[in-house]
C-alpha positions as CSV (number, residue, x, y, z in Angstrom):
1,M,-27.4,15.9,91.8
2,L,-28.3,13.0,93.8
3,Q,-32.4,12.8,94.4
4,L,-33.0,10.8,97.3
5,Y,-36.5,8.8,97.8
6,T,-38.5,9.0,100.7
7,S,-41.1,6.2,101.5
8,T,-44.0,8.7,99.9
9,T,-42.0,8.5,96.5
10,L,-42.1,4.9,96.8
11,E,-45.9,4.7,97.5
12,T,-46.9,6.1,94.3
13,L,-45.1,3.3,92.5
14,I,-46.5,0.4,94.5
15,H,-49.6,-1.3,93.3
16,K,-51.1,-2.5,96.5
17,R,-53.5,-5.9,96.9
18,D,-54.9,-7.1,99.7
19,G,-53.4,-10.5,101.1
20,E,-50.1,-9.5,99.4
21,T,-47.1,-7.8,100.7
22,K,-45.2,-6.0,98.0
23,F,-41.3,-5.8,98.2
24,G,-41.4,-2.0,98.1
25,E,-43.5,-1.8,101.0
26,K,-40.4,-3.4,103.3
27,V,-37.7,-1.6,101.6
28,E,-35.7,1.0,103.4
29,T,-35.4,4.8,102.4
30,L,-33.5,7.6,103.9
31,S,-35.1,10.7,105.7
32,S,-32.5,13.3,104.3
33,Q,-29.1,13.7,102.3
34,E,-27.4,14.9,105.4
35,D,-24.7,12.9,106.8
36,L,-25.4,10.2,104.1
37,G,-22.5,8.2,105.3
38,E,-23.5,7.9,108.8
39,Q,-27.3,7.2,107.7
40,L,-26.0,4.3,105.6
41,L,-23.6,3.0,108.6
42,K,-27.0,2.8,110.9
43,S,-29.3,1.3,108.0
44,N,-30.1,-2.6,108.7
45,A,-29.9,-2.8,104.9
46,K,-27.2,-5.2,103.1
47,Y,-27.9,-3.7,99.6
48,V,-28.0,-0.1,98.4
49,L,-30.1,0.4,95.1
50,F,-29.7,3.7,93.1
51,G,-30.2,4.6,89.4
52,I,-28.0,6.7,87.0
53,P,-30.3,7.5,83.9
54,E,-28.1,9.0,81.4
55,D,-26.9,8.1,78.0
56,I,-23.9,10.8,77.5
57,G,-21.3,8.0,77.9
58,I,-23.0,6.0,75.3
59,R,-23.0,9.2,72.9
60,A,-19.5,9.6,73.3
61,N,-18.9,6.2,72.2
62,R,-20.8,6.9,69.0
63,G,-23.5,4.7,70.4
64,K,-27.5,4.8,70.1
65,K,-29.0,7.0,73.3
66,G,-31.7,5.8,75.1
67,A,-30.4,4.2,78.1
68,T,-32.1,7.0,80.8
69,T,-35.3,4.9,80.5
70,A,-34.1,1.6,82.5
71,W,-34.0,3.1,86.0
72,N,-37.8,3.8,86.1
73,A,-38.5,0.4,84.7
74,G,-36.4,-1.6,86.7
75,L,-37.3,0.4,90.0
76,A,-41.2,-0.1,89.1
77,S,-41.1,-3.7,88.6
78,L,-38.8,-4.4,91.9
79,L,-41.0,-2.7,94.1
80,N,-44.1,-4.4,93.0
81,T,-42.6,-7.9,93.1
82,Q,-43.7,-10.0,96.1
83,D,-42.1,-9.7,99.6
84,N,-41.9,-13.5,100.9
85,A,-39.5,-16.0,102.0
86,Y,-37.6,-15.9,99.0
87,N,-37.6,-12.1,98.6
88,K,-36.7,-9.8,101.3
89,G,-37.4,-6.1,100.9
90,K,-35.9,-5.2,104.3
91,H,-32.5,-6.1,102.9
92,V,-32.6,-3.3,100.3
93,L,-32.4,0.4,101.0
94,V,-33.8,2.1,97.7
95,L,-31.5,5.4,97.9
96,G,-32.6,7.3,94.6
97,H,-31.1,8.4,91.2
98,F,-28.6,10.8,90.0
99,D,-30.4,13.6,88.2
100,F,-28.2,14.5,85.4
101,S,-30.7,16.1,83.3
102,E,-28.6,19.7,83.2
103,L,-25.7,17.5,81.9
104,Q,-28.0,15.8,79.4
105,E,-29.6,18.9,78.1
106,T,-26.0,20.3,77.7
107,A,-24.9,17.4,75.7
108,E,-28.3,17.9,73.5
109,N,-26.9,21.6,72.7
110,F,-23.3,20.3,71.5
111,S,-23.1,20.4,67.7
112,K,-22.1,17.2,66.1
113,N,-20.3,19.2,63.4
114,D,-18.0,20.8,65.9
115,P,-14.6,19.2,65.7
116,N,-14.4,18.8,69.6
117,Y,-18.0,17.3,69.9
118,Y,-16.8,14.0,71.6
119,Q,-14.3,15.7,73.7
120,Q,-17.1,17.9,75.2
121,L,-19.1,14.5,75.8
122,A,-16.1,13.1,77.3
123,N,-15.7,15.8,79.6
124,L,-19.1,15.6,81.0
125,V,-18.5,12.0,81.2
126,R,-15.8,13.0,83.7
127,K,-18.4,14.8,85.7
128,I,-20.5,11.6,85.8
129,D,-17.4,9.7,87.1
130,D,-16.9,11.8,89.8
131,E,-20.3,11.8,91.2
132,V,-20.9,8.0,90.6
133,S,-17.2,7.1,92.3
134,Y,-18.2,9.3,95.4
135,L,-21.3,7.7,96.4
136,V,-20.2,4.2,95.5
137,F,-17.3,4.7,98.2
138,Q,-19.6,6.1,100.5
139,I,-21.7,2.7,100.3
140,V,-18.9,0.7,100.4
141,S,-17.4,2.2,103.1
142,A,-20.7,1.9,104.9
143,G,-20.4,-1.9,104.7
144,K,-23.0,-2.1,102.1
145,K,-23.2,-3.6,98.2
146,P,-24.4,-1.3,95.7
147,I,-26.7,-2.5,93.1
148,I,-26.6,0.4,90.3
149,I,-29.1,0.5,87.3
150,G,-27.7,2.6,84.5
151,G,-27.2,4.4,82.2
152,G,-24.3,3.7,80.0
153,H,-21.5,1.3,80.8
154,N,-19.2,4.3,81.3
155,N,-20.4,4.1,84.7
156,A,-18.2,1.0,85.3
157,Y,-15.2,3.1,85.9
158,G,-17.3,5.1,88.9
159,N,-18.5,1.6,90.3
160,I,-14.6,0.1,90.3
161,K,-13.1,3.4,91.4
162,G,-15.7,4.1,94.3
163,A,-15.5,0.3,95.2
164,A,-11.6,0.2,95.3
165,L,-11.4,3.3,97.4
166,G,-14.0,2.1,99.7
167,K,-12.2,-1.0,100.2
168,S,-8.8,0.7,100.3
169,K,-7.7,-1.8,97.9
170,A,-8.1,-2.6,93.7
171,I,-10.9,-4.9,92.9
172,N,-11.5,-7.3,90.2
173,V,-14.5,-7.2,88.1
174,V,-16.3,-9.8,85.8
175,N,-18.2,-8.4,82.7
176,F,-21.2,-10.3,81.1
177,D,-21.0,-8.2,77.9
178,A,-20.4,-8.6,73.9
179,H,-18.0,-5.9,74.2
180,T,-14.6,-5.9,76.1
181,D,-15.0,-2.0,76.9
182,F,-11.5,-2.0,77.2
183,R,-10.7,0.5,74.3
184,S,-8.2,3.3,74.2
185,L,-7.7,6.3,76.8
186,E,-9.2,8.4,74.2
187,G,-11.4,10.6,76.5
188,R,-14.1,9.1,78.7
189,H,-17.1,7.2,77.2
190,S,-19.0,3.8,77.5
191,G,-16.1,1.9,75.6
192,N,-13.2,2.4,77.8
193,G,-14.4,2.5,81.8
194,F,-12.4,-0.7,82.6
195,S,-9.3,0.3,80.6
196,Y,-9.1,3.9,82.4
197,A,-9.9,1.8,85.9
198,F,-7.1,-0.5,85.0
199,K,-4.6,2.3,83.9
200,E,-5.3,4.2,87.0
201,G,-5.1,1.4,89.4
202,F,-8.5,0.7,90.6
203,L,-9.2,-2.4,88.9
204,D,-6.8,-5.6,89.3
205,R,-7.9,-8.3,87.4
206,Y,-10.7,-8.3,84.7
207,F,-12.4,-11.1,83.1
208,M,-14.6,-10.6,80.1
209,F,-17.3,-13.1,79.7
210,G,-19.1,-13.7,76.3
211,L,-17.3,-11.4,74.1
212,H,-18.7,-11.6,70.4
213,E,-16.0,-12.3,67.9
214,N,-17.4,-10.4,65.3
215,Y,-17.3,-7.2,67.6
216,S,-13.8,-7.1,69.5
217,S,-10.9,-5.5,67.5
218,K,-7.8,-7.4,66.8
219,K,-5.9,-4.5,68.7
220,V,-8.0,-5.3,72.0
221,F,-7.3,-9.0,71.7
222,K,-3.8,-8.2,71.3
223,T,-4.0,-5.9,74.7
224,I,-5.5,-8.5,76.4
225,N,-3.4,-11.6,75.3
226,A,-0.4,-9.7,76.3
227,T,-1.6,-9.6,80.1
228,P,-3.0,-13.1,80.9
229,D,-2.4,-12.7,84.7
230,R,-4.7,-9.8,84.8
231,L,-6.7,-10.0,81.9
232,R,-8.9,-12.8,80.4
233,Y,-11.8,-13.6,78.6
234,N,-14.3,-16.0,76.7
235,T,-16.4,-15.8,73.7
236,F,-19.9,-16.2,73.1
237,E,-19.2,-18.3,70.1
238,S,-16.8,-20.6,72.2
239,V,-19.1,-21.2,74.8
240,M,-22.5,-21.2,73.0
241,I,-21.9,-21.7,69.2
242,R,-19.0,-24.0,68.9
243,Q,-19.9,-25.5,72.6
244,E,-16.0,-26.2,73.4
245,Q,-16.5,-25.5,77.0
246,G,-19.7,-25.3,78.8
247,F,-21.8,-22.5,80.4
248,S,-21.2,-23.9,84.2
249,F,-17.4,-24.8,83.5
250,Q,-17.0,-21.2,82.1
251,L,-18.6,-19.8,85.2
252,H,-16.4,-21.5,87.4
253,N,-13.2,-20.7,85.4
254,A,-14.1,-16.8,85.6
255,L,-14.4,-17.2,89.5
256,N,-11.4,-18.8,89.8
257,F,-9.7,-15.8,88.0
258,I,-11.4,-13.0,90.2
259,N,-12.1,-14.6,93.5
260,N,-8.8,-13.6,95.1
261,R,-10.3,-10.2,96.3
262,P,-13.6,-7.9,96.1
263,Y,-14.9,-7.9,92.6
264,G,-17.8,-6.0,91.0
265,I,-20.3,-7.7,88.8
266,E,-21.0,-6.0,85.6
267,I,-24.2,-6.9,83.3
268,D,-24.5,-5.2,79.7
269,C,-27.7,-5.8,78.5
270,D,-26.5,-6.1,75.0
271,V,-25.2,-9.4,75.6
272,I,-28.5,-10.9,76.2
273,E,-30.8,-11.9,72.9
274,N,-33.4,-9.5,72.1
275,I,-33.2,-6.8,75.1
276,P,-33.7,-3.4,73.8
277,S,-30.3,-1.7,74.4
278,S,-27.4,0.7,72.9
279,A,-26.5,-2.5,70.9
280,M,-29.1,-4.7,70.8
281,T,-28.5,-8.6,69.6
282,P,-30.6,-10.9,67.9
283,S,-27.8,-13.5,69.1
284,G,-26.6,-13.8,72.6
285,F,-27.3,-15.3,76.0
286,S,-30.9,-15.9,77.1
287,A,-32.6,-14.1,80.0
288,N,-32.2,-17.3,82.0
289,Q,-28.8,-17.6,81.5
290,A,-28.0,-14.0,82.7
291,R,-30.2,-14.9,85.7
292,A,-27.9,-18.1,86.5
293,F,-24.6,-15.7,85.8
294,V,-25.9,-13.0,88.3
295,S,-26.9,-15.7,90.9
296,F,-23.6,-17.5,90.7
297,F,-21.5,-14.7,91.1
298,G,-23.7,-12.8,93.6
299,K,-23.9,-15.6,96.2
300,Q,-20.0,-15.5,96.8
301,K,-18.8,-13.6,99.6
302,N,-16.3,-11.4,97.7
303,A,-19.4,-10.0,95.6
304,A,-18.8,-6.1,95.9
305,Y,-21.5,-4.7,93.6
306,L,-24.2,-5.3,90.8
307,H,-24.5,-3.1,87.7
308,L,-26.8,-3.4,85.2
309,C,-26.4,-0.9,82.4
310,E,-27.1,0.0,78.7
311,A,-30.8,-1.2,78.5
312,A,-32.9,1.2,76.6
313,P,-36.3,0.3,76.3
314,N,-38.7,2.9,74.5
315,P,-40.5,4.8,77.1
316,N,-43.6,4.9,74.9
317,D,-43.8,1.3,74.6
318,A,-45.5,0.0,77.6
319,K,-44.7,-3.8,76.4
320,E,-40.8,-2.6,76.1
321,M,-40.9,-0.8,79.6
322,Y,-42.7,-3.9,81.3
323,L,-40.4,-6.5,79.8
324,V,-36.8,-4.8,80.4
325,G,-38.0,-4.0,84.1
326,K,-39.1,-7.5,84.6
327,L,-35.8,-8.7,83.4
328,L,-34.0,-6.0,85.9
329,S,-36.1,-7.0,88.8
330,Y,-35.4,-10.7,88.4
331,L,-31.5,-9.8,87.9
332,I,-31.5,-8.0,91.3
333,T,-33.7,-10.6,93.1
334,D,-31.3,-13.0,92.0
335,F,-28.3,-10.9,93.3
336,I,-29.8,-10.5,96.8
337,R,-31.1,-13.9,97.2
338,K,-29.1,-16.4,98.9
């Protein structure tokens, strides 16, 4: 299901100009899918980029579909970024994307009137989990850092499991998100990737950054507060509305909690104000704050991967595709820039 990209694939997406070198002209690609692990080991790139264009996990969580489009938007924008002293394309291997079109079609054919509808979707999510976790495992085992564009936040589970197996130990995570995604183990979906990873021993410490107080249940807060040595959070309202503690202070607070072992950086685009996503918000962090967040955590040596998820630009709206693509490319270059 993994569709590998060649340099020829990328050529069609790069808009070349005389006197300029685009990021996409310098990135690495692989020659074939055979011996993927061995090829990754031989690669000089530090980061491996791939996409997961699916929204089955979001649907299973009763959310708004459409997160299949962010990958194409983000990739096209990134490839056309300038390659210069600040951005070095040679540090990135563009691997390709998962083709889950058959699973997407299967999901479309499920009847919402079937009492087993959500369980059927959860079963498909498990198949996606297996594919994602194995690929992330291969990348991390080769000493590289995955950069993943989703897709739903259900893919956090595969990222965490794969990275933990690649590191041979549980990892930590900091999640920039309006929601905990730490809901009940009721069948896999985009709202419980972290709770499943926690339950199964792949996730050790988990910091939730920027929760919206209006959209986190009493039950979830009770669960988090019962395990303060491993689960912590702050809220958007406490940081930005009531300004009880500053943004910079909270960045350092979260880092101190997770920096005792390798950690993943999860960015749910529904926490960023006015970004088309599965749960778009008129009140949230700014794009610049999201960039500062990724830059801060990405430059630490324990940063193990970056996951950008839930963005859902309308593929028929060129402006939306351009804006979301540009945001994702900014976040990626902030992550790799030292």
